[in-house]
A tleap script that builds the chain and sets N, CA, C and O, in Angstrom:
source leaprc.protein.ff14SB
mol = sequence {
  NMET LYS LYS ARG PRO PRO VAL SER LEU LYS
  LYS GLY ASP THR VAL THR VAL GLU VAL LYS
  ASP PRO ALA ALA PHE PRO GLU GLY MET GLN
  ALA THR PHE TYR THR GLU GLY TRP ILE PHE
  GLY SER GLY VAL ALA VAL LYS GLU LEU GLY
  HIE ALA ALA PRO SER ALA ALA ASP THR GLY
  ALA LYS THR VAL GLU GLN VAL PRO SER GLU
  ILE SER ASP GLN ILE CYS SER CALA
}
set mol.1.N position { 22.771 -9.872 86.835 }
set mol.1.CA position { 24.191 -10.018 87.082 }
set mol.1.C position { 24.390 -11.057 88.172 }
set mol.1.O position { 23.721 -11.022 89.205 }
set mol.2.N position { 25.307 -11.977 87.938 }
set mol.2.CA position { 25.599 -13.032 88.896 }
set mol.2.C position { 26.631 -12.555 89.908 }
set mol.2.O position { 27.652 -11.972 89.543 }
set mol.3.N position { 26.356 -12.807 91.168 }
set mol.3.CA position { 27.281 -12.406 92.241 }
set mol.3.C position { 28.445 -13.386 92.312 }
set mol.3.O position { 28.250 -14.602 92.299 }
set mol.4.N position { 29.656 -12.845 92.386 }
set mol.4.CA position { 30.850 -13.679 92.516 }
set mol.4.C position { 30.948 -14.224 93.927 }
set mol.4.O position { 30.443 -13.608 94.866 }
set mol.5.N position { 31.596 -15.381 94.090 }
set mol.5.CA position { 31.811 -15.894 95.443 }
set mol.5.C position { 32.787 -14.993 96.198 }
set mol.5.O position { 33.599 -14.311 95.572 }
set mol.6.N position { 32.724 -14.978 97.523 }
set mol.6.CA position { 33.647 -14.128 98.295 }
set mol.6.C position { 35.094 -14.567 98.095 }
set mol.6.O position { 35.380 -15.734 97.824 }
set mol.7.N position { 35.988 -13.609 98.233 }
set mol.7.CA position { 37.422 -13.870 98.121 }
set mol.7.C position { 37.991 -13.934 99.522 }
set mol.7.O position { 37.702 -13.079 100.359 }
set mol.8.N position { 38.784 -14.931 99.772 }
set mol.8.CA position { 39.421 -15.090 101.074 }
set mol.8.C position { 40.906 -14.781 100.924 }
set mol.8.O position { 41.598 -15.400 100.116 }
set mol.9.N position { 41.388 -13.826 101.702 }
set mol.9.CA position { 42.796 -13.446 101.664 }
set mol.9.C position { 43.457 -13.804 102.984 }
set mol.9.O position { 42.828 -13.776 104.042 }
set mol.10.N position { 44.730 -14.138 102.902 }
set mol.10.CA position { 45.486 -14.419 104.123 }
set mol.10.C position { 46.709 -13.503 104.161 }
set mol.10.O position { 47.074 -12.898 103.153 }
set mol.11.N position { 47.322 -13.410 105.310 }
set mol.11.CA position { 48.499 -12.562 105.469 }
set mol.11.C position { 49.535 -12.930 104.411 }
set mol.11.O position { 49.846 -14.103 104.205 }
set mol.12.N position { 50.060 -11.904 103.748 }
set mol.12.CA position { 51.062 -12.121 102.717 }
set mol.12.C position { 50.504 -12.162 101.310 }
set mol.12.O position { 51.267 -12.084 100.346 }
set mol.13.N position { 49.175 -12.283 101.163 }
set mol.13.CA position { 48.570 -12.250 99.832 }
set mol.13.C position { 48.716 -10.852 99.229 }
set mol.13.O position { 48.771 -9.857 99.951 }
set mol.14.N position { 48.777 -10.793 97.916 }
set mol.14.CA position { 48.946 -9.538 97.210 }
set mol.14.C position { 47.615 -9.048 96.666 }
set mol.14.O position { 46.867 -9.802 96.043 }
set mol.15.N position { 47.332 -7.772 96.911 }
set mol.15.CA position { 46.159 -7.120 96.338 }
set mol.15.C position { 46.647 -5.846 95.668 }
set mol.15.O position { 47.286 -5.005 96.300 }
set mol.16.N position { 46.339 -5.712 94.385 }
set mol.16.CA position { 46.691 -4.512 93.636 }
set mol.16.C position { 45.446 -3.646 93.519 }
set mol.16.O position { 44.380 -4.128 93.138 }
set mol.17.N position { 45.584 -2.367 93.848 }
set mol.17.CA position { 44.458 -1.440 93.789 }
set mol.17.C position { 44.718 -0.432 92.675 }
set mol.17.O position { 45.715 0.289 92.703 }
set mol.18.N position { 43.816 -0.383 91.695 }
set mol.18.CA position { 43.888 0.665 90.674 }
set mol.18.C position { 43.143 1.866 91.251 }
set mol.18.O position { 41.918 1.845 91.373 }
set mol.19.N position { 43.886 2.909 91.604 }
set mol.19.CA position { 43.288 4.089 92.229 }
set mol.19.C position { 42.821 5.085 91.179 }
set mol.19.O position { 43.323 5.104 90.054 }
set mol.20.N position { 41.859 5.906 91.560 }
set mol.20.CA position { 41.329 6.924 90.646 }
set mol.20.C position { 42.361 8.013 90.369 }
set mol.20.O position { 42.504 8.463 89.232 }
set mol.21.N position { 43.086 8.438 91.419 }
set mol.21.CA position { 44.050 9.530 91.289 }
set mol.21.C position { 45.330 9.183 92.046 }
set mol.21.O position { 45.411 9.429 93.250 }
set mol.22.N position { 46.330 8.618 91.369 }
set mol.22.CA position { 47.566 8.231 92.052 }
set mol.22.C position { 48.240 9.381 92.789 }
set mol.22.O position { 48.921 9.140 93.786 }
set mol.23.N position { 48.078 10.610 92.339 }
set mol.23.CA position { 48.706 11.759 92.993 }
set mol.23.C position { 48.116 12.019 94.386 }
set mol.23.O position { 48.708 12.749 95.180 }
set mol.24.N position { 46.972 11.436 94.680 }
set mol.24.CA position { 46.327 11.633 95.981 }
set mol.24.C position { 46.975 10.801 97.085 }
set mol.24.O position { 46.592 10.913 98.249 }
set mol.25.N position { 47.955 9.966 96.729 }
set mol.25.CA position { 48.556 9.058 97.698 }
set mol.25.C position { 50.064 9.261 97.783 }
set mol.25.O position { 50.819 8.604 97.067 }
set mol.26.N position { 50.509 10.172 98.659 }
set mol.26.CA position { 51.952 10.349 98.842 }
set mol.26.C position { 52.569 9.086 99.446 }
set mol.26.O position { 51.872 8.299 100.087 }
set mol.27.N position { 53.846 8.898 99.247 }
set mol.27.CA position { 54.540 7.722 99.768 }
set mol.27.C position { 54.312 7.582 101.271 }
set mol.27.O position { 54.422 8.557 102.014 }
set mol.28.N position { 53.996 6.380 101.712 }
set mol.28.CA position { 53.793 6.099 103.123 }
set mol.28.C position { 52.376 6.293 103.614 }
set mol.28.O position { 52.073 5.953 104.758 }
set mol.29.N position { 51.499 6.828 102.785 }
set mol.29.CA position { 50.110 7.064 103.194 }
set mol.29.C position { 49.378 5.734 103.312 }
set mol.29.O position { 49.554 4.840 102.485 }
set mol.30.N position { 48.565 5.616 104.336 }
set mol.30.CA position { 47.721 4.446 104.514 }
set mol.30.C position { 46.278 4.874 104.326 }
set mol.30.O position { 45.903 5.990 104.684 }
set mol.31.N position { 45.471 3.989 103.765 }
set mol.31.CA position { 44.076 4.318 103.520 }
set mol.31.C position { 43.248 3.042 103.530 }
set mol.31.O position { 43.763 1.948 103.299 }
set mol.32.N position { 41.974 3.197 103.796 }
set mol.32.CA position { 41.009 2.117 103.645 }
set mol.32.C position { 40.341 2.324 102.297 }
set mol.32.O position { 39.819 3.402 102.012 }
set mol.33.N position { 40.359 1.283 101.467 }
set mol.33.CA position { 39.793 1.396 100.132 }
set mol.33.C position { 38.452 0.681 100.043 }
set mol.33.O position { 38.257 -0.395 100.609 }
set mol.34.N position { 37.545 1.302 99.324 }
set mol.34.CA position { 36.267 0.696 98.959 }
set mol.34.C position { 36.406 0.371 97.486 }
set mol.34.O position { 36.653 1.262 96.673 }
set mol.35.N position { 36.251 -0.891 97.136 }
set mol.35.CA position { 36.627 -1.336 95.793 }
set mol.35.C position { 35.580 -2.248 95.166 }
set mol.35.O position { 34.642 -2.707 95.818 }
set mol.36.N position { 35.782 -2.489 93.884 }
set mol.36.CA position { 35.037 -3.538 93.190 }
set mol.36.C position { 36.063 -4.497 92.610 }
set mol.36.O position { 37.144 -4.081 92.193 }
set mol.37.N position { 35.724 -5.778 92.583 }
set mol.37.CA position { 36.626 -6.781 92.051 }
set mol.37.C position { 36.916 -6.535 90.587 }
set mol.37.O position { 36.083 -5.995 89.859 }
set mol.38.N position { 38.106 -6.933 90.157 }
set mol.38.CA position { 38.507 -6.694 88.787 }
set mol.38.C position { 39.152 -7.948 88.208 }
set mol.38.O position { 38.623 -8.536 87.265 }
set mol.39.N position { 40.302 -8.366 88.768 }
set mol.39.CA position { 41.019 -9.526 88.248 }
set mol.39.C position { 41.283 -10.486 89.417 }
set mol.39.O position { 41.738 -10.075 90.484 }
set mol.40.N position { 40.992 -11.748 89.193 }
set mol.40.CA position { 41.214 -12.770 90.212 }
set mol.40.C position { 42.084 -13.867 89.614 }
set mol.40.O position { 41.734 -14.455 88.591 }
set mol.41.N position { 43.207 -14.138 90.248 }
set mol.41.CA position { 44.134 -15.161 89.770 }
set mol.41.C position { 45.075 -15.514 90.896 }
set mol.41.O position { 44.631 -15.769 92.015 }
set mol.42.N position { 46.388 -15.536 90.619 }
set mol.42.CA position { 47.361 -15.817 91.686 }
set mol.42.C position { 47.409 -14.662 92.680 }
set mol.42.O position { 47.854 -14.837 93.815 }
set mol.43.N position { 46.958 -13.497 92.266 }
set mol.43.CA position { 46.779 -12.329 93.128 }
set mol.43.C position { 45.392 -11.780 92.867 }
set mol.43.O position { 44.617 -12.376 92.119 }
set mol.44.N position { 45.077 -10.674 93.464 }
set mol.44.CA position { 43.771 -10.043 93.276 }
set mol.44.C position { 44.025 -8.591 92.876 }
set mol.44.O position { 44.885 -7.922 93.450 }
set mol.45.N position { 43.273 -8.113 91.892 }
set mol.45.CA position { 43.324 -6.706 91.508 }
set mol.45.C position { 41.915 -6.142 91.635 }
set mol.45.O position { 40.938 -6.773 91.232 }
set mol.46.N position { 41.829 -4.944 92.200 }
set mol.46.CA position { 40.541 -4.291 92.405 }
set mol.46.C position { 40.617 -2.852 91.920 }
set mol.46.O position { 41.702 -2.285 91.790 }
set mol.47.N position { 39.456 -2.267 91.653 }
set mol.47.CA position { 39.384 -0.861 91.239 }
set mol.47.C position { 38.763 -0.047 92.364 }
set mol.47.O position { 37.760 -0.447 92.957 }
set mol.48.N position { 39.372 1.101 92.651 }
set mol.48.CA position { 38.895 1.974 93.720 }
set mol.48.C position { 37.541 2.582 93.370 }
set mol.48.O position { 37.347 3.120 92.280 }
set mol.49.N position { 36.611 2.484 94.317 }
set mol.49.CA position { 35.348 3.217 94.241 }
set mol.49.C position { 35.443 4.473 95.090 }
set mol.49.O position { 34.818 5.489 94.785 }
set mol.50.N position { 36.229 4.397 96.157 }
set mol.50.CA position { 36.446 5.504 97.075 }
set mol.50.C position { 37.459 5.070 98.114 }
set mol.50.O position { 37.870 3.910 98.145 }
set mol.51.N position { 37.864 6.001 98.967 }
set mol.51.CA position { 38.802 5.660 100.034 }
set mol.51.C position { 38.627 6.612 101.210 }
set mol.51.O position { 38.068 7.701 101.081 }
set mol.52.N position { 39.119 6.167 102.351 }
set mol.52.CA position { 39.134 6.982 103.567 }
set mol.52.C position { 40.539 6.893 104.130 }
set mol.52.O position { 41.106 5.806 104.237 }
set mol.53.N position { 41.097 8.032 104.486 }
set mol.53.CA position { 42.455 8.073 105.017 }
set mol.53.C position { 42.461 8.841 106.329 }
set mol.53.O position { 42.605 10.063 106.330 }
set mol.54.N position { 42.306 8.136 107.452 }
set mol.54.CA position { 42.328 8.836 108.740 }
set mol.54.C position { 43.710 9.401 109.013 }
set mol.54.O position { 44.720 8.823 108.610 }
set mol.55.N position { 43.746 10.522 109.695 }
set mol.55.CA position { 45.041 11.103 110.043 }
set mol.55.C position { 45.607 10.391 111.257 }
set mol.55.O position { 44.853 9.873 112.081 }
set mol.56.N position { 46.919 10.362 111.373 }
set mol.56.CA position { 47.577 9.718 112.508 }
set mol.56.C position { 47.182 10.392 113.817 }
set mol.56.O position { 47.052 9.722 114.841 }
set mol.57.N position { 46.991 11.703 113.793 }
set mol.57.CA position { 46.630 12.435 115.012 }
set mol.57.C position { 45.236 12.051 115.497 }
set mol.57.O position { 45.002 11.968 116.703 }
set mol.58.N position { 44.304 11.815 114.567 }
set mol.58.CA position { 42.935 11.462 114.934 }
set mol.58.C position { 42.818 10.057 115.480 }
set mol.58.O position { 41.995 9.806 116.359 }
set mol.59.N position { 43.624 9.135 114.979 }
set mol.59.CA position { 43.454 7.726 115.325 }
set mol.59.C position { 44.533 7.178 116.241 }
set mol.59.O position { 44.385 6.084 116.786 }
set mol.60.N position { 45.612 7.921 116.418 }
set mol.60.CA position { 46.741 7.395 117.179 }
set mol.60.C position { 47.559 6.418 116.348 }
set mol.60.O position { 48.438 5.741 116.882 }
set mol.61.N position { 47.286 6.336 115.058 }
set mol.61.CA position { 48.008 5.420 114.182 }
set mol.61.C position { 49.456 5.856 114.045 }
set mol.61.O position { 49.782 7.030 114.220 }
set mol.62.N position { 50.310 4.912 113.733 }
set mol.62.CA position { 51.722 5.201 113.537 }
set mol.62.C position { 51.941 5.699 112.114 }
set mol.62.O position { 51.309 5.215 111.175 }
set mol.63.N position { 52.829 6.655 111.962 }
set mol.63.CA position { 53.196 7.113 110.632 }
set mol.63.C position { 54.405 6.326 110.157 }
set mol.63.O position { 55.046 5.639 110.953 }
set mol.64.N position { 54.725 6.417 108.879 }
set mol.64.CA position { 55.877 5.704 108.338 }
set mol.64.C position { 57.153 6.125 109.053 }
set mol.64.O position { 58.022 5.291 109.306 }
set mol.65.N position { 57.275 7.402 109.379 }
set mol.65.CA position { 58.483 7.877 110.052 }
set mol.65.C position { 58.641 7.255 111.437 }
set mol.65.O position { 59.763 7.131 111.928 }
set mol.66.N position { 57.532 6.861 112.076 }
set mol.66.CA position { 57.602 6.306 113.422 }
set mol.66.C position { 57.979 4.831 113.439 }
set mol.66.O position { 58.431 4.328 114.468 }
set mol.67.N position { 57.805 4.128 112.326 }
set mol.67.CA position { 58.024 2.682 112.341 }
set mol.67.C position { 58.863 2.183 111.161 }
set mol.67.O position { 58.445 1.256 110.468 }
set mol.68.N position { 60.047 2.781 110.917 }
set mol.68.CA position { 60.823 2.341 109.754 }
set mol.68.C position { 61.221 0.877 109.814 }
set mol.68.O position { 61.249 0.218 108.774 }
set mol.69.N position { 61.530 0.342 110.988 }
set mol.69.CA position { 61.930 -1.064 111.066 }
set mol.69.C position { 60.753 -1.987 110.776 }
set mol.69.O position { 60.937 -3.036 110.158 }
set mol.70.N position { 59.546 -1.620 111.210 }
set mol.70.CA position { 58.371 -2.438 110.920 }
set mol.70.C position { 58.095 -2.468 109.423 }
set mol.70.O position { 57.763 -3.517 108.871 }
set mol.71.N position { 58.232 -1.320 108.766 }
set mol.71.CA position { 58.002 -1.253 107.329 }
set mol.71.C position { 59.022 -2.129 106.617 }
set mol.71.O position { 58.667 -2.890 105.716 }
set mol.72.N position { 60.296 -2.028 107.017 }
set mol.72.CA position { 61.355 -2.810 106.404 }
set mol.72.C position { 61.081 -4.300 106.569 }
set mol.72.O position { 61.262 -5.066 105.623 }
set mol.73.N position { 60.646 -4.724 107.759 }
set mol.73.CA position { 60.343 -6.131 108.012 }
set mol.73.C position { 59.215 -6.623 107.112 }
set mol.73.O position { 59.272 -7.747 106.615 }
set mol.74.N position { 58.192 -5.801 106.896 }
set mol.74.CA position { 57.060 -6.189 106.063 }
set mol.74.C position { 57.512 -6.362 104.622 }
set mol.74.O position { 57.074 -7.298 103.953 }
set mol.75.N position { 58.369 -5.492 104.132 }
set mol.75.CA position { 58.838 -5.570 102.748 }
set mol.75.C position { 59.676 -6.837 102.554 }
set mol.75.O position { 59.544 -7.519 101.538 }
set mol.76.N position { 60.526 -7.146 103.516 }
set mol.76.CA position { 61.401 -8.310 103.403 }
set mol.76.C position { 60.626 -9.621 103.450 }
set mol.76.O position { 61.040 -10.602 102.831 }
set mol.77.N position { 59.508 -9.656 104.176 }
set mol.77.CA position { 58.773 -10.902 104.318 }
set mol.77.C position { 57.737 -11.101 103.228 }
set mol.77.O position { 57.117 -12.162 103.152 }
set mol.78.N position { 57.538 -10.099 102.385 }
set mol.78.CA position { 56.518 -10.214 101.342 }
set mol.78.C position { 56.938 -11.142 100.231 }
set mol.78.O position { 56.186 -11.344 99.277 }
savepdb mol mol.pdb
quit
């Protein structure tokens, strides 16, 4: 099997993740995905091999409820 060249992404690029179980991701959930490449074109699509979702309490991360204006800004600039 030939190894594909690395993919370089920049802020604002779109990546679509085909997840194993969509019900495992409630709205606003953030996760780190481990993936394999699938489709490469004007965007990138990958298939989930696994994921890790740290809790906000464990990491000090912000939840969606804590940053509604930041979320809105990200959606508008996409």
